[in-house]
All heavy atoms as a GROMACS GRO file, in nm:
protein
  529
    1MET      N    1  -9.118 -30.985  12.956
    1MET     CA    2  -9.220 -30.881  12.958
    1MET      C    3  -9.334 -30.921  13.052
    1MET      O    4  -9.382 -30.840  13.127
    1MET     CB    5  -9.268 -30.857  12.815
    1MET     CG    6  -9.372 -30.752  12.805
    1MET     SD    7  -9.296 -30.592  12.836
    1MET     CE    8  -9.424 -30.486  12.787
    2LYS      N    9  -9.379 -31.048  13.043
    2LYS     CA   10  -9.488 -31.090  13.131
    2LYS      C   11  -9.446 -31.089  13.277
    2LYS      O   12  -9.526 -31.057  13.363
    2LYS     CB   13  -9.538 -31.229  13.089
    2LYS     CG   14  -9.619 -31.226  12.962
    2LYS     CD   15  -9.683 -31.357  12.933
    2LYS     CE   16  -9.766 -31.346  12.806
    2LYS     NZ   17  -9.845 -31.462  12.780
    3HIS      N   18  -9.320 -31.123  13.302
    3HIS     CA   19  -9.270 -31.121  13.440
    3HIS      C   20  -9.271 -30.978  13.494
    3HIS      O   21  -9.313 -30.955  13.608
    3HIS     CB   22  -9.129 -31.180  13.444
    3HIS     CG   23  -9.070 -31.185  13.582
    3HIS    ND1   24  -9.121 -31.267  13.679
    3HIS    CD2   25  -8.969 -31.117  13.639
    3HIS    CE1   26  -9.052 -31.248  13.791
    3HIS    NE2   27  -8.958 -31.158  13.769
    4THR      N   28  -9.227 -30.884  13.412
    4THR     CA   29  -9.228 -30.744  13.453
    4THR      C   30  -9.370 -30.697  13.478
    4THR      O   31  -9.397 -30.630  13.578
    4THR     CB   32  -9.162 -30.655  13.345
    4THR    OG1   33  -9.029 -30.700  13.326
    4THR    CG2   34  -9.162 -30.510  13.385
    5PHE      N   35  -9.463 -30.733  13.389
    5PHE     CA   36  -9.602 -30.694  13.408
    5PHE      C   37  -9.657 -30.754  13.536
    5PHE      O   38  -9.729 -30.687  13.610
    5PHE     CB   39  -9.687 -30.736  13.289
    5PHE     CG   40  -9.834 -30.710  13.311
    5PHE    CD1   41  -9.881 -30.580  13.306
    5PHE    CD2   42  -9.921 -30.811  13.341
    5PHE    CE1   43 -10.014 -30.553  13.329
    5PHE    CE2   44 -10.054 -30.785  13.364
    5PHE     CZ   45 -10.101 -30.655  13.358
    6LEU      N   46  -9.625 -30.880  13.564
    6LEU     CA   47  -9.675 -30.944  13.684
    6LEU      C   48  -9.627 -30.872  13.810
    6LEU      O   49  -9.703 -30.850  13.904
    6LEU     CB   50  -9.632 -31.091  13.688
    6LEU     CG   51  -9.687 -31.174  13.803
    6LEU    CD1   52  -9.839 -31.171  13.806
    6LEU    CD2   53  -9.637 -31.317  13.792
    7ILE      N   54  -9.501 -30.830  13.812
    7ILE     CA   55  -9.448 -30.756  13.926
    7ILE      C   56  -9.522 -30.624  13.942
    7ILE      O   57  -9.564 -30.587  14.052
    7ILE     CB   58  -9.296 -30.733  13.911
    7ILE    CG1   59  -9.224 -30.867  13.925
    7ILE    CG2   60  -9.245 -30.632  14.013
    7ILE    CD1   61  -9.077 -30.863  13.890
    8VAL      N   62  -9.541 -30.552  13.829
    8VAL     CA   63  -9.615 -30.425  13.834
    8VAL      C   64  -9.758 -30.452  13.882
    8VAL      O   65  -9.812 -30.377  13.964
    8VAL     CB   66  -9.615 -30.355  13.697
    8VAL    CG1   67  -9.712 -30.239  13.694
    8VAL    CG2   68  -9.476 -30.307  13.662
    9ALA      N   69  -9.819 -30.557  13.832
    9ALA     CA   70  -9.956 -30.590  13.870
    9ALA      C   71  -9.968 -30.622  14.019
    9ALA      O   72 -10.062 -30.577  14.086
    9ALA     CB   73 -10.006 -30.708  13.786
   10ILE      N   74  -9.873 -30.696  14.072
   10ILE     CA   75  -9.877 -30.730  14.215
   10ILE      C   76  -9.861 -30.605  14.301
   10ILE      O   77  -9.936 -30.584  14.396
   10ILE     CB   78  -9.769 -30.835  14.249
   10ILE    CG1   79  -9.807 -30.970  14.187
   10ILE    CG2   80  -9.750 -30.847  14.399
   10ILE    CD1   81  -9.698 -31.074  14.194
   11ILE      N   82  -9.765 -30.522  14.265
   11ILE     CA   83  -9.744 -30.398  14.341
   11ILE      C   84  -9.868 -30.311  14.334
   11ILE      O   85  -9.913 -30.257  14.436
   11ILE     CB   86  -9.620 -30.322  14.288
   11ILE    CG1   87  -9.494 -30.401  14.323
   11ILE    CG2   88  -9.614 -30.181  14.345
   11ILE    CD1   89  -9.369 -30.349  14.256
   12THR      N   90  -9.924 -30.300  14.215
   12THR     CA   91 -10.044 -30.219  14.198
   12THR      C   92 -10.161 -30.278  14.276
   12THR      O   93 -10.236 -30.205  14.340
   12THR     CB   94 -10.080 -30.207  14.049
   12THR    OG1   95  -9.970 -30.149  13.981
   12THR    CG2   96 -10.203 -30.122  14.028
   13GLY      N   97 -10.176 -30.409  14.271
   13GLY     CA   98 -10.285 -30.474  14.342
   13GLY      C   99 -10.277 -30.455  14.492
   13GLY      O  100 -10.379 -30.448  14.560
   14LEU      N  101 -10.156 -30.447  14.545
   14LEU     CA  102 -10.138 -30.430  14.688
   14LEU      C  103 -10.145 -30.284  14.732
   14LEU      O  104 -10.158 -30.255  14.850
   14LEU     CB  105 -10.005 -30.491  14.732
   14LEU     CG  106  -9.993 -30.643  14.713
   14LEU    CD1  107  -9.851 -30.688  14.747
   14LEU    CD2  108 -10.095 -30.716  14.798
   15SER      N  109 -10.133 -30.196  14.638
   15SER     CA  110 -10.134 -30.052  14.669
   15SER      C  111 -10.278 -30.001  14.676
   15SER      O  112 -10.371 -30.064  14.631
   15SER     CB  113 -10.060 -29.975  14.560
   15SER     OG  114  -9.927 -30.017  14.554
   16VAL      N  115 -10.291 -29.886  14.733
   16VAL     CA  116 -10.421 -29.820  14.734
   16VAL      C  117 -10.449 -29.775  14.592
   16VAL      O  118 -10.364 -29.712  14.528
   16VAL     CB  119 -10.421 -29.697  14.828
   16VAL    CG1  120 -10.551 -29.622  14.820
   16VAL    CG2  121 -10.390 -29.741  14.970
   17ILE      N  122 -10.567 -29.810  14.539
   17ILE     CA  123 -10.600 -29.778  14.401
   17ILE      C  124 -10.646 -29.632  14.394
   17ILE      O  125 -10.759 -29.598  14.423
   17ILE     CB  126 -10.710 -29.872  14.348
   17ILE    CG1  127 -10.673 -30.018  14.372
   17ILE    CG2  128 -10.737 -29.846  14.203
   17ILE    CD1  129 -10.544 -30.062  14.306
   18SER      N  130 -10.552 -29.549  14.355
   18SER     CA  131 -10.581 -29.407  14.340
   18SER      C  132 -10.482 -29.345  14.245
   18SER      O  133 -10.378 -29.402  14.216
   18SER     CB  134 -10.576 -29.336  14.474
   18SER     OG  135 -10.444 -29.334  14.519
   19CYS      N  136 -10.517 -29.229  14.197
   19CYS     CA  137 -10.426 -29.158  14.109
   19CYS      C  138 -10.435 -29.011  14.140
   19CYS      O  139 -10.541 -28.952  14.135
   19CYS     CB  140 -10.461 -29.182  13.962
   19CYS     SG  141 -10.352 -29.099  13.848
   20LYS      N  142 -10.324 -28.954  14.174
   20LYS     CA  143 -10.316 -28.812  14.203
   20LYS      C  144 -10.313 -28.739  14.069
   20LYS      O  145 -10.226 -28.761  13.987
   20LYS     CB  146 -10.187 -28.786  14.280
   20LYS     CG  147 -10.188 -28.666  14.366
   20LYS     CD  148 -10.072 -28.679  14.462
   20LYS     CE  149  -9.988 -28.556  14.460
   20LYS     NZ  150  -9.873 -28.565  14.545
   21LYS      N  151 -10.410 -28.652  14.046
   21LYS     CA  152 -10.415 -28.576  13.921
   21LYS      C  153 -10.300 -28.476  13.917
   21LYS      O  154 -10.279 -28.402  14.011
   21LYS     CB  155 -10.547 -28.501  13.908
   21LYS     CG  156 -10.667 -28.591  13.896
   21LYS     CD  157 -10.700 -28.612  13.753
   21LYS     CE  158 -10.826 -28.695  13.743
   21LYS     NZ  159 -10.856 -28.736  13.612
   22ASP      N  160 -10.227 -28.476  13.807
   22ASP     CA  161 -10.122 -28.379  13.785
   22ASP      C  162 -10.174 -28.272  13.692
   22ASP      O  163 -10.269 -28.292  13.619
   22ASP     CB  164  -9.999 -28.445  13.722
   22ASP     CG  165  -9.930 -28.538  13.820
   22ASP    OD1  166  -9.920 -28.500  13.938
   22ASP    OD2  167  -9.888 -28.646  13.778
   23GLU      N  168 -10.108 -28.157  13.692
   23GLU     CA  169 -10.149 -28.047  13.607
   23GLU      C  170 -10.152 -28.093  13.462
   23GLU      O  171 -10.053 -28.138  13.408
   23GLU     CB  172 -10.050 -27.932  13.620
   23GLU     CG  173 -10.028 -27.887  13.761
   23GLU     CD  174  -9.888 -27.830  13.780
   23GLU    OE1  175  -9.822 -27.795  13.682
   23GLU    OE2  176  -9.848 -27.823  13.897
   24GLY      N  177 -10.269 -28.082  13.399
   24GLY     CA  178 -10.282 -28.114  13.258
   24GLY      C  179 -10.277 -28.261  13.225
   24GLY      O  180 -10.286 -28.298  13.110
   25GLY      N  181 -10.260 -28.348  13.323
   25GLY     CA  182 -10.251 -28.491  13.297
   25GLY      C  183 -10.388 -28.555  13.290
   25GLY      O  184 -10.488 -28.500  13.333
   26SER      N  185 -10.391 -28.673  13.232
   26SER     CA  186 -10.516 -28.747  13.224
   26SER      C  187 -10.491 -28.887  13.281
   26SER      O  188 -10.378 -28.932  13.290
   26SER     CB  189 -10.564 -28.756  13.080
   26SER     OG  190 -10.468 -28.825  13.001
   27CYS      N  191 -10.599 -28.952  13.320
   27CYS     CA  192 -10.589 -29.087  13.377
   27CYS      C  193 -10.678 -29.182  13.299
   27CYS      O  194 -10.780 -29.142  13.244
   27CYS     CB  195 -10.634 -29.087  13.524
   27CYS     SG  196 -10.530 -28.987  13.631
   28THR      N  197 -10.638 -29.308  13.298
   28THR     CA  198 -10.719 -29.413  13.239
   28THR      C  199 -10.719 -29.532  13.334
   28THR      O  200 -10.622 -29.554  13.408
   28THR     CB  201 -10.667 -29.453  13.099
   28THR    OG1  202 -10.760 -29.541  13.039
   28THR    CG2  203 -10.531 -29.521  13.105
   29THR      N  204 -10.826 -29.606  13.333
   29THR     CA  205 -10.837 -29.725  13.418
   29THR      C  206 -10.792 -29.846  13.338
   29THR      O  207 -10.831 -29.863  13.223
   29THR     CB  208 -10.982 -29.744  13.466
   29THR    OG1  209 -11.019 -29.628  13.541
   29THR    CG2  210 -10.995 -29.867  13.554
   30CYS      N  211 -10.710 -29.929  13.400
   30CYS     CA  212 -10.663 -30.051  13.338
   30CYS      C  213 -10.704 -30.170  13.425
   30CYS      O  214 -10.723 -30.156  13.545
   30CYS     CB  215 -10.510 -30.050  13.323
   30CYS     SG  216 -10.448 -29.921  13.215
   31ALA      N  217 -10.717 -30.286  13.362
   31ALA     CA  218 -10.753 -30.408  13.433
   31ALA      C  219 -10.680 -30.525  13.370
   31ALA      O  220 -10.647 -30.522  13.252
   31ALA     CB  221 -10.904 -30.431  13.428
   32SER      N  222 -10.654 -30.624  13.452
   32SER     CA  223 -10.596 -30.748  13.401
   32SER      C  224 -10.650 -30.862  13.486
   32SER      O  225 -10.703 -30.839  13.595
   32SER     CB  226 -10.443 -30.743  13.410
   32SER     OG  227 -10.401 -30.764  13.542
   33PRO      N  228 -10.637 -30.984  13.437
   33PRO     CA  229 -10.685 -31.098  13.515
   33PRO      C  230 -10.614 -31.113  13.650
   33PRO      O  231 -10.668 -31.170  13.743
   33PRO     CB  232 -10.655 -31.219  13.425
   33PRO     CG  233 -10.647 -31.164  13.288
   33PRO     CD  234 -10.592 -31.024  13.304
   34GLN      N  235 -10.492 -31.059  13.662
   34GLN     CA  236 -10.413 -31.075  13.784
   34GLN      C  237 -10.435 -30.966  13.888
   34GLN      O  238 -10.388 -30.978  14.000
   34GLN     CB  239 -10.262 -31.077  13.751
   34GLN     CG  240 -10.218 -31.192  13.665
   34GLN     CD  241 -10.227 -31.161  13.516
   34GLN    OE1  242 -10.264 -31.051  13.476
   34GLN    NE2  243 -10.198 -31.260  13.434
   35THR      N  244 -10.503 -30.856  13.852
   35THR     CA  245 -10.515 -30.744  13.946
   35THR      C  246 -10.656 -30.688  13.946
   35THR      O  247 -10.734 -30.709  13.855
   35THR     CB  248 -10.422 -30.628  13.907
   35THR    OG1  249 -10.466 -30.574  13.782
   35THR    CG2  250 -10.279 -30.670  13.899
   36ALA      N  251 -10.681 -30.612  14.050
   36ALA     CA  252 -10.802 -30.529  14.052
   36ALA      C  253 -10.777 -30.413  13.956
   36ALA      O  254 -10.664 -30.387  13.915
   36ALA     CB  255 -10.824 -30.475  14.194
   37ASP      N  256 -10.883 -30.344  13.916
   37ASP     CA  257 -10.867 -30.228  13.829
   37ASP      C  258 -10.773 -30.127  13.895
   37ASP      O  259 -10.772 -30.112  14.017
   37ASP     CB  260 -11.002 -30.161  13.804
   37ASP     CG  261 -11.096 -30.247  13.720
   37ASP    OD1  262 -11.056 -30.358  13.680
   37ASP    OD2  263 -11.209 -30.202  13.696
   38PHE      N  264 -10.693 -30.060  13.813
   38PHE     CA  265 -10.603 -29.958  13.864
   38PHE      C  266 -10.594 -29.845  13.762
   38PHE      O  267 -10.628 -29.862  13.647
   38PHE     CB  268 -10.463 -30.015  13.893
   38PHE     CG  269 -10.395 -30.078  13.774
   38PHE    CD1  270 -10.303 -30.006  13.700
   38PHE    CD2  271 -10.422 -30.209  13.738
   38PHE    CE1  272 -10.238 -30.063  13.591
   38PHE    CE2  273 -10.358 -30.268  13.629
   38PHE     CZ  274 -10.267 -30.195  13.556
   39GLN      N  275 -10.550 -29.729  13.809
   39GLN     CA  276 -10.540 -29.613  13.721
   39GLN      C  277 -10.396 -29.583  13.687
   39GLN      O  278 -10.307 -29.592  13.771
   39GLN     CB  279 -10.603 -29.490  13.786
   39GLN     CG  280 -10.753 -29.495  13.786
   39GLN     CD  281 -10.813 -29.359  13.812
   39GLN    OE1  282 -10.753 -29.275  13.879
   39GLN    NE2  283 -10.930 -29.336  13.759
   40VAL      N  284 -10.377 -29.547  13.560
   40VAL     CA  285 -10.248 -29.499  13.511
   40VAL      C  286 -10.272 -29.357  13.465
   40VAL      O  287 -10.363 -29.330  13.387
   40VAL     CB  288 -10.196 -29.585  13.395
   40VAL    CG1  289 -10.062 -29.532  13.346
   40VAL    CG2  290 -10.183 -29.731  13.437
   41CYS      N  291 -10.192 -29.265  13.517
   41CYS     CA  292 -10.210 -29.123  13.485
   41CYS      C  293 -10.090 -29.070  13.409
   41CYS      O  294  -9.978 -29.117  13.428
   41CYS     CB  295 -10.228 -29.042  13.613
   41CYS     SG  296 -10.373 -29.090  13.707
   42GLU      N  297 -10.115 -28.972  13.324
   42GLU     CA  298 -10.006 -28.906  13.253
   42GLU      C  299  -9.965 -28.783  13.333
   42GLU      O  300 -10.046 -28.694  13.357
   42GLU     CB  301 -10.049 -28.865  13.112
   42GLU     CG  302  -9.937 -28.804  13.032
   42GLU     CD  303  -9.975 -28.775  12.889
   42GLU    OE1  304 -10.094 -28.783  12.855
   42GLU    OE2  305  -9.884 -28.746  12.810
   43LYS      N  306  -9.840 -28.780  13.375
   43LYS     CA  307  -9.788 -28.666  13.450
   43LYS      C  308  -9.756 -28.551  13.354
   43LYS      O  309  -9.748 -28.571  13.234
   43LYS     CB  310  -9.662 -28.707  13.526
   43LYS     CG  311  -9.691 -28.813  13.634
   43LYS     CD  312  -9.569 -28.849  13.713
   43LYS     CE  313  -9.508 -28.739  13.791
   43LYS     NZ  314  -9.572 -28.692  13.910
   44SER      N  315  -9.736 -28.436  13.409
   44SER     CA  316  -9.708 -28.318  13.327
   44SER      C  317  -9.578 -28.332  13.248
   44SER      O  318  -9.559 -28.269  13.145
   44SER     CB  319  -9.704 -28.192  13.413
   44SER     OG  320  -9.606 -28.205  13.514
   45ASN      N  321  -9.487 -28.422  13.291
   45ASN     CA  322  -9.362 -28.445  13.218
   45ASN      C  323  -9.377 -28.551  13.108
   45ASN      O  324  -9.281 -28.586  13.042
   45ASN     CB  325  -9.249 -28.483  13.314
   45ASN     CG  326  -9.272 -28.616  13.383
   45ASN    OD1  327  -9.369 -28.686  13.360
   45ASN    ND2  328  -9.180 -28.651  13.473
   46GLY      N  329  -9.499 -28.605  13.091
   46GLY     CA  330  -9.525 -28.704  12.986
   46GLY      C  331  -9.509 -28.848  13.030
   46GLY      O  332  -9.540 -28.940  12.955
   47ASN      N  333  -9.461 -28.870  13.152
   47ASN     CA  334  -9.443 -29.006  13.203
   47ASN      C  335  -9.573 -29.061  13.260
   47ASN      O  336  -9.663 -28.987  13.299
   47ASN     CB  337  -9.336 -29.010  13.312
   47ASN     CG  338  -9.198 -28.993  13.258
   47ASN    OD1  339  -9.174 -29.002  13.138
   47ASN    ND2  340  -9.102 -28.969  13.348
   48ALA      N  341  -9.579 -29.193  13.268
   48ALA     CA  342  -9.692 -29.260  13.332
   48ALA      C  343  -9.670 -29.261  13.483
   48ALA      O  344  -9.557 -29.271  13.530
   48ALA     CB  345  -9.704 -29.402  13.281
   49ALA      N  346  -9.779 -29.252  13.558
   49ALA     CA  347  -9.774 -29.263  13.703
   49ALA      C  348  -9.879 -29.364  13.746
   49ALA      O  349  -9.992 -29.362  13.698
   49ALA     CB  350  -9.800 -29.129  13.769
   50VAL      N  351  -9.841 -29.454  13.835
   50VAL     CA  352  -9.933 -29.551  13.893
   50VAL      C  353  -9.939 -29.521  14.042
   50VAL      O  354  -9.836 -29.516  14.109
   50VAL     CB  355  -9.886 -29.696  13.869
   50VAL    CG1  356  -9.980 -29.795  13.936
   50VAL    CG2  357  -9.877 -29.724  13.719
   51ASN      N  358 -10.060 -29.496  14.091
   51ASN     CA  359 -10.080 -29.460  14.232
   51ASN      C  360  -9.996 -29.339  14.270
   51ASN      O  361  -9.942 -29.330  14.379
   51ASN     CB  362 -10.049 -29.578  14.324
   51ASN     CG  363 -10.144 -29.692  14.300
   51ASN    OD1  364 -10.261 -29.672  14.271
   51ASN    ND2  365 -10.094 -29.813  14.309
   52GLY      N  366  -9.982 -29.245  14.177
   52GLY     CA  367  -9.911 -29.121  14.204
   52GLY      C  368  -9.760 -29.131  14.192
   52GLY      O  369  -9.690 -29.032  14.206
   53GLN      N  370  -9.708 -29.250  14.166
   53GLN     CA  371  -9.563 -29.270  14.155
   53GLN      C  372  -9.520 -29.269  14.009
   53GLN      O  373  -9.568 -29.349  13.929
   53GLN     CB  374  -9.523 -29.403  14.220
   53GLN     CG  375  -9.555 -29.410  14.368
   53GLN     CD  376  -9.478 -29.306  14.447
   53GLN    OE1  377  -9.358 -29.290  14.432
   53GLN    NE2  378  -9.549 -29.235  14.534
   54ASP      N  379  -9.428 -29.179  13.974
   54ASP     CA  380  -9.376 -29.170  13.839
   54ASP      C  381  -9.303 -29.299  13.804
   54ASP      O  382  -9.215 -29.343  13.877
   54ASP     CB  383  -9.280 -29.051  13.830
   54ASP     CG  384  -9.240 -29.015  13.688
   54ASP    OD1  385  -9.234 -29.107  13.602
   54ASP    OD2  386  -9.214 -28.897  13.662
   55THR      N  387  -9.340 -29.361  13.691
   55THR     CA  388  -9.277 -29.486  13.650
   55THR      C  389  -9.145 -29.463  13.577
   55THR      O  390  -9.069 -29.558  13.556
   55THR     CB  391  -9.370 -29.565  13.557
   55THR    OG1  392  -9.390 -29.490  13.437
   55THR    CG2  393  -9.502 -29.597  13.624
   56GLY      N  394  -9.122 -29.339  13.533
   56GLY     CA  395  -9.002 -29.311  13.456
   56GLY      C  396  -9.013 -29.353  13.310
   56GLY      O  397  -8.917 -29.350  13.236
   57THR      N  398  -9.134 -29.395  13.270
   57THR     CA  399  -9.161 -29.441  13.134
   57THR      C  400  -9.265 -29.350  13.071
   57THR      O  401  -9.362 -29.313  13.137
   57THR     CB  402  -9.213 -29.587  13.136
   57THR    OG1  403  -9.118 -29.668  13.205
   57THR    CG2  404  -9.236 -29.640  12.996
   58ALA      N  405  -9.248 -29.318  12.944
   58ALA     CA  406  -9.346 -29.236  12.875
   58ALA      C  407  -9.484 -29.301  12.882
   58ALA      O  408  -9.497 -29.424  12.872
   58ALA     CB  409  -9.305 -29.217  12.729
   59TYR      N  410  -9.588 -29.220  12.902
   59TYR     CA  411  -9.724 -29.268  12.920
   59TYR      C  412  -9.767 -29.364  12.808
   59TYR      O  413  -9.814 -29.474  12.835
   59TYR     CB  414  -9.819 -29.147  12.928
   59TYR     CG  415  -9.965 -29.183  12.942
   59TYR    CD1  416 -10.016 -29.220  13.066
   59TYR    CD2  417 -10.051 -29.179  12.833
   59TYR    CE1  418 -10.149 -29.252  13.080
   59TYR    CE2  419 -10.185 -29.211  12.847
   59TYR     CZ  420 -10.234 -29.248  12.970
   59TYR     OH  421 -10.366 -29.280  12.984
   60ASP      N  422  -9.751 -29.322  12.683
   60ASP     CA  423  -9.795 -29.406  12.570
   60ASP      C  424  -9.720 -29.539  12.568
   60ASP      O  425  -9.781 -29.644  12.542
   60ASP     CB  426  -9.776 -29.333  12.437
   60ASP     CG  427  -9.870 -29.215  12.422
   60ASP    OD1  428  -9.977 -29.214  12.486
   60ASP    OD2  429  -9.837 -29.123  12.345
   61VAL      N  430  -9.591 -29.537  12.594
   61VAL     CA  431  -9.511 -29.660  12.596
   61VAL      C  432  -9.557 -29.751  12.709
   61VAL      O  433  -9.569 -29.872  12.692
   61VAL     CB  434  -9.360 -29.626  12.610
   61VAL    CG1  435  -9.276 -29.750  12.632
   61VAL    CG2  436  -9.313 -29.548  12.488
   62TYR      N  437  -9.586 -29.694  12.825
   62TYR     CA  438  -9.630 -29.772  12.941
   62TYR      C  439  -9.763 -29.840  12.912
   62TYR      O  440  -9.779 -29.960  12.938
   62TYR     CB  441  -9.640 -29.681  13.063
   62TYR     CG  442  -9.649 -29.756  13.193
   62TYR    CD1  443  -9.535 -29.806  13.255
   62TYR    CD2  444  -9.772 -29.779  13.255
   62TYR    CE1  445  -9.542 -29.875  13.375
   62TYR    CE2  446  -9.780 -29.848  13.374
   62TYR     CZ  447  -9.665 -29.896  13.434
   62TYR     OH  448  -9.673 -29.966  13.552
   63ILE      N  449  -9.858 -29.763  12.856
   63ILE     CA  450  -9.990 -29.820  12.824
   63ILE      C  451  -9.975 -29.931  12.720
   63ILE      O  452 -10.036 -30.038  12.733
   63ILE     CB  453 -10.088 -29.710  12.774
   63ILE    CG1  454 -10.119 -29.611  12.887
   63ILE    CG2  455 -10.215 -29.771  12.717
   63ILE    CD1  456 -10.197 -29.667  13.003
   64GLN      N  457  -9.894 -29.909  12.617
   64GLN     CA  458  -9.872 -30.011  12.514
   64GLN      C  459  -9.814 -30.137  12.576
   64GLN      O  460  -9.852 -30.248  12.538
   64GLN     CB  461  -9.780 -29.957  12.404
   64GLN     CG  462  -9.844 -29.854  12.317
   64GLN     CD  463  -9.745 -29.786  12.222
   64GLN    OE1  464  -9.626 -29.819  12.220
   64GLN    NE2  465  -9.794 -29.690  12.145
   65GLY      N  466  -9.723 -30.123  12.671
   65GLY     CA  467  -9.665 -30.238  12.740
   65GLY      C  468  -9.768 -30.315  12.821
   65GLY      O  469  -9.768 -30.439  12.820
   66LEU      N  470  -9.855 -30.243  12.889
   66LEU     CA  471  -9.961 -30.310  12.966
   66LEU      C  472 -10.053 -30.389  12.874
   66LEU      O  473 -10.086 -30.505  12.900
   66LEU     CB  474 -10.042 -30.207  13.045
   66LEU     CG  475  -9.975 -30.143  13.165
   66LEU    CD1  476 -10.061 -30.031  13.221
   66LEU    CD2  477  -9.947 -30.247  13.273
   67VAL      N  478 -10.093 -30.326  12.763
   67VAL     CA  479 -10.183 -30.392  12.668
   67VAL      C  480 -10.115 -30.514  12.606
   67VAL      O  481 -10.176 -30.620  12.593
   67VAL     CB  482 -10.232 -30.291  12.560
   67VAL    CG1  483 -10.306 -30.361  12.448
   67VAL    CG2  484 -10.320 -30.184  12.624
   68ALA      N  485  -9.988 -30.500  12.571
   68ALA     CA  486  -9.913 -30.614  12.514
   68ALA      C  487  -9.903 -30.729  12.612
   68ALA      O  488  -9.897 -30.846  12.571
   68ALA     CB  489  -9.774 -30.568  12.472
   69ALA      N  490  -9.904 -30.699  12.742
   69ALA     CA  491  -9.896 -30.803  12.845
   69ALA      C  492 -10.033 -30.859  12.882
   69ALA      O  493 -10.044 -30.944  12.968
   69ALA     CB  494  -9.827 -30.746  12.968
   70GLY      N  495 -10.140 -30.809  12.817
   70GLY     CA  496 -10.272 -30.866  12.840
   70GLY      C  497 -10.370 -30.780  12.916
   70GLY      O  498 -10.483 -30.822  12.942
   71ALA      N  499 -10.331 -30.662  12.957
   71ALA     CA  500 -10.422 -30.573  13.029
   71ALA      C  501 -10.514 -30.499  12.929
   71ALA      O  502 -10.481 -30.488  12.811
   71ALA     CB  503 -10.345 -30.470  13.110
   72THR      N  504 -10.626 -30.452  12.979
   72THR     CA  505 -10.712 -30.366  12.899
   72THR      C  506 -10.713 -30.231  12.967
   72THR      O  507 -10.723 -30.221  13.089
   72THR     CB  508 -10.856 -30.420  12.888
   72THR    OG1  509 -10.908 -30.441  13.019
   72THR    CG2  510 -10.860 -30.551  12.812
   73CYS      N  511 -10.698 -30.126  12.888
   73CYS     CA  512 -10.693 -29.991  12.942
   73CYS      C  513 -10.788 -29.900  12.867
   73CYS      O  514 -10.798 -29.906  12.745
   73CYS     CB  515 -10.551 -29.934  12.932
   73CYS     SG  516 -10.429 -30.024  13.029
   74GLY      N  517 -10.859 -29.817  12.944
   74GLY     CA  518 -10.946 -29.716  12.885
   74GLY      C  519 -11.074 -29.766  12.824
   74GLY      O  520 -11.130 -29.702  12.737
   75GLN      N  521 -11.120 -29.880  12.871
   75GLN     CA  522 -11.244 -29.933  12.812
   75GLN      C  523 -11.352 -29.947  12.913
   75GLN      O  524 -11.344 -29.968  13.022
   75GLN     CB  525 -11.217 -30.066  12.746
   75GLN     CG  526 -11.119 -30.049  12.634
   75GLN     CD  527 -11.084 -30.180  12.568
   75GLN    OE1  528 -11.139 -30.284  12.595
   75GLN    NE2  529 -10.989 -30.173  12.479
   0.00000   0.00000   0.00000
C-alpha cells in the first residue's frame, strides 16, 4: 500500500497541481510528507480524479487509501 501511495505521490508531485471541476463534483486538498499539496476531485461518475485524470477508484475509497498511507485530506 505504501509503495502504491509513493508512486501516486511522485506522479502527482511531478504533475501540474490542478483539478478540473466536473459537473456536481467536489474537490479536496491532500498533503503528505512526500509531495506538495494536491487536489483530489470527485467526478460525476463517483470516481476520484487527480489532476483531471480519472483514477478508476471510487472517491471515498481513494481518499481512505490516501489517509491510510499517511496523507491528510480536507484539512
